[in-house]
N, C-alpha and C positions, 0 to 999 in steps of 0.2 A: 750725597750733593746732587743739586742742581743742574739740567744741561741746561743750554739754551743755543735756538738759533732764531735769527733775526735777517729782515729784510729793511730796506725804506717802509713802509707800510706799518709790518705784524711781528713781535715777540713772542719768542716760543718758548714757555719755561717747561720741565719736564721734572718732576719731585720722585723721584723713586720708592722715598722713605714714607712718601705720604700716598702715594700710589694712585697719584691726580696730576692733571698740568694745567697751565694757563695759558690763554691768547690775550694778547694783551696791542692793542691799537696804538702805536704811534706819535698820532697827533693828540693835543694836548686836547686833558680832559675826555678823552675816547670811548669806544665800545671796549670792553673788557670782559672774558669768559675766565671765569676763577673757579680751582676746584674741578676741573671734568673729571667724570669719571665716568670707564669704558668696563665694559662686563661679558660674559659666555652664559647663556643659558642652553642646558642639555639634559638630556637622558642616559643612564646608562643603567642595564635592567629596566626597572621597574620604579626606579628613582631620579628624582630630579636634582638637580645641582648648579648652584652660579657659580660662577667665576669670577676671578683677578678684583674681587671686593680688596684684596689685599694683594699687591703682589710678592711672586716668591722667588729669592736670590737673581734680581735684575740686574742687567748685563746692558751697559748703555753706550752705545758707538758713533763716533761721531765720523759719517762717513763722508767719502770725497766728492763734489758734486757732478751727478750727470746729467749726458742728456737727455733732454724731453721736449714735445711739443712745443712746450711756454719756455723753454732756452732751460740755462742749466738752472738743476733744482740740488740746493743741499739738501741733508737728510742727517736725521737722527732716527737708528734705531733702537729698540728696547726689546732685549731678548727677555721670557722669562721663563724660570722654571716650573718643572708638571707639578702642581698642587693635589690632584688626584686621577687616577683613573690615565697615567702615564700622556697628558696633554701637556704639551708644551705651546708656547705662543711667543708670538713677535710684532711689537708694533711698529708700525714704521710713518715717522710726521717727513715732512719735506715743502720746503719755501723755495720757490719760483725767485731768483733774481732780479726781475725784470718787472713780478706781479702782484696786485695784493690781494694776496690768497694763501690758504696756506692749504695743503694733501696728505691727509694719510690714510691709514689699511691696516687692519689683522689680520694673522695671517694662524691657520690651527695645525699640527701637527699631534696626530695620536700615534704615540710611540710603544700602546700596550699589546698586547693579545689579541684584543678585543672591541668590537664597533662602539661606538656612541653615537646619540641624533642629533643637531642639533638645531636645538630650537628658538633660538636669537641672538642677535651680536648687536650688545649694543654698544655703538660708537660715542656719543653722546651722550651726558643726561646735566643738568645743571639745574638746581634748583625744584628739583622733585626729590622725596622721600621715601625710601623704599624701608618694608619694614626687615630688619636681621641685618639690615647695609650697615657696614661700622666706617664711622668720620662724616669728614662734612659733606652735604649734600649737591656742595656748589653753587655759585650762585651768576645771575647775570646783568651787566651796570648799563646805561647807555652815555654813564658822563652825568654831570650835575644838573639838577633839574633846573628851569627856567625859574626865575623870578616871577613871583606874583603878589598883589597886592594883600592878602593874608596868608598868617602860617595856616590854619587848615587848607585854602589852596596849595602853597608848597608843599602840603603834605601827597597830596591826590590829581595838581595838574599833570605832571609829564610819567607818575608810576602809573596811573589807575588812567584817566580818561584818554590819554594819549597812544599808550600801548596799543599797537595792531599786528595782526596777523594774516600772514597771507597762506591762503590753500590750495594747493594746486590738487584739482581730482585723477583720479584714479586711469581714465580711458579720457577719450575726446568729450563724451558724451554726459560727462561728469562732472559737478557745479563747482567751478573758481572762483576765488576773490576773496573777500577784505573784511575779516571780522575785526569786531572791537569788544574793549573788555562786557560790555552788556548784551552780546549777541550770543547767537546759539549754534550750534553747527549744524549746517542741514543735512536732514539727513531724508530719506525716503517712507513713503509713507504708504506703500506698499507692501513693505516684508518683506519678503521672501522670495515675492514675485518678481523685483524688481533689484534687488538689493544684488546677487551677484554678477550682472552685468554694471551696477555703479560704483561698487565697492569694492575695495581691499578684501578679503577674507583677513591675513593679517594685520590691518588698520583700526583701531579701533575707531565708534560711529560716540562720540560723548555727547552726553544729553544736557550739561550742566554747562550754567551759562559761564563764560569767557575761558571753555576748557574745548580748546578745536585739534583735529588730526591736518594730517595732509601726504601725499605720495610724489615718492620723489622728490621732491625738493619743496621750501618754506622759503618766507622771507619771514623775521621777527624784527620791529623798528621800535621807535618813540617817532610821531609825526609830530609833534613839538617843538623837537630838535633837529630834523632830517635826519640820526643816525639808524643805521640799520646792517642787519647781517643775512644773510641768503647763507644758507647751506643745502646740503644736497647731494646726491651720488651722481657721477659722469654718466654710469649706465646700470640699467635693473637686467645683465647678462646673466650675473649667477644666484639673485638675490633680488626681490624687491622690497625696495624699501618703504621705510616710513619715519611720520615725524611727529610729534604732537608736544602744544605748549596750551600753555598756562597763562592769561592775562589777566585776569579779572583781581588779582591783587596789587599789594603795593607793591610785590618783588615779583617779577616773572622767572618762571621757569620752562625749559626747554629741556628735549630729549632725540635722539634719531637712533634707528635702529634697522640692521637688513632681518628680515622675514628667516627662519632654518627651514620650516616648513618637515621640522624634523629628520632631514637629509644626515643618511646615513653618512659618515665617517669610517671606513675602515679602519681597520690596526694597518699602522706602517703607510698610511693615507696623509696627504696635504689639503688644506682648503685656504683659497686668498679668497681677500677683497679686492673689488675694483677701487683704485683709489676715490679717495672725495674731495669734497671742497669746503669751504667757506669761504665770506669776501667779503668784509664791511665797507 
């Protein structure tokens, strides 16, 4: 059964049966993130595993509103049973009553007798296709394309030429700027001499035109329609956060994850993520 949270600006739909969730702008013909995936990449012994492709025994709860610096927050939680190795997960979504953004986080509890090592926590993925992952890859829509003088232009104007991505640098001396579909991600030519000071080891450095990365937060939008979405981490206290976007084709793609860096999660311990936000 689909569960929903909504305020005056956004509607959240969580579908435990498909292991996906949607975020929809309540504006006419507004932004929409469909079939969003989450996931956990971890190691147990010498083997690597990917969790949360399919949600096991999901239990959804609409929690009472709680106070926060953003005002009252309405919450929806999804408790997920252990898939393998005694790990349990809790997804928490929250919508402020007076602000147009969504907050969400993932918590992990190790109920086994053995330690595991967390490599990556996927908070959001839409449009990217992963080998071995089942179900829809999701999609990102900016609304209907603007009208143009020819059918060929109508297929490419807003979907290709006007989609742009703002990339934030890892440090104050790292490059930050806006990229378009034909651009290439800025990389240092000094290799190992410069890279450690200007790039995060957990953030990719794409070479392909139209594929870009960012640290902590980013913006993707359609410049012709003046519509966009800001995503990012409210802090980097527990993990460094990375984002990646594809804007070089007719359908954009976006993903966001926390770099676990192989941190050890001991038996009986929990790991919680700082709240994350997205606004349109």
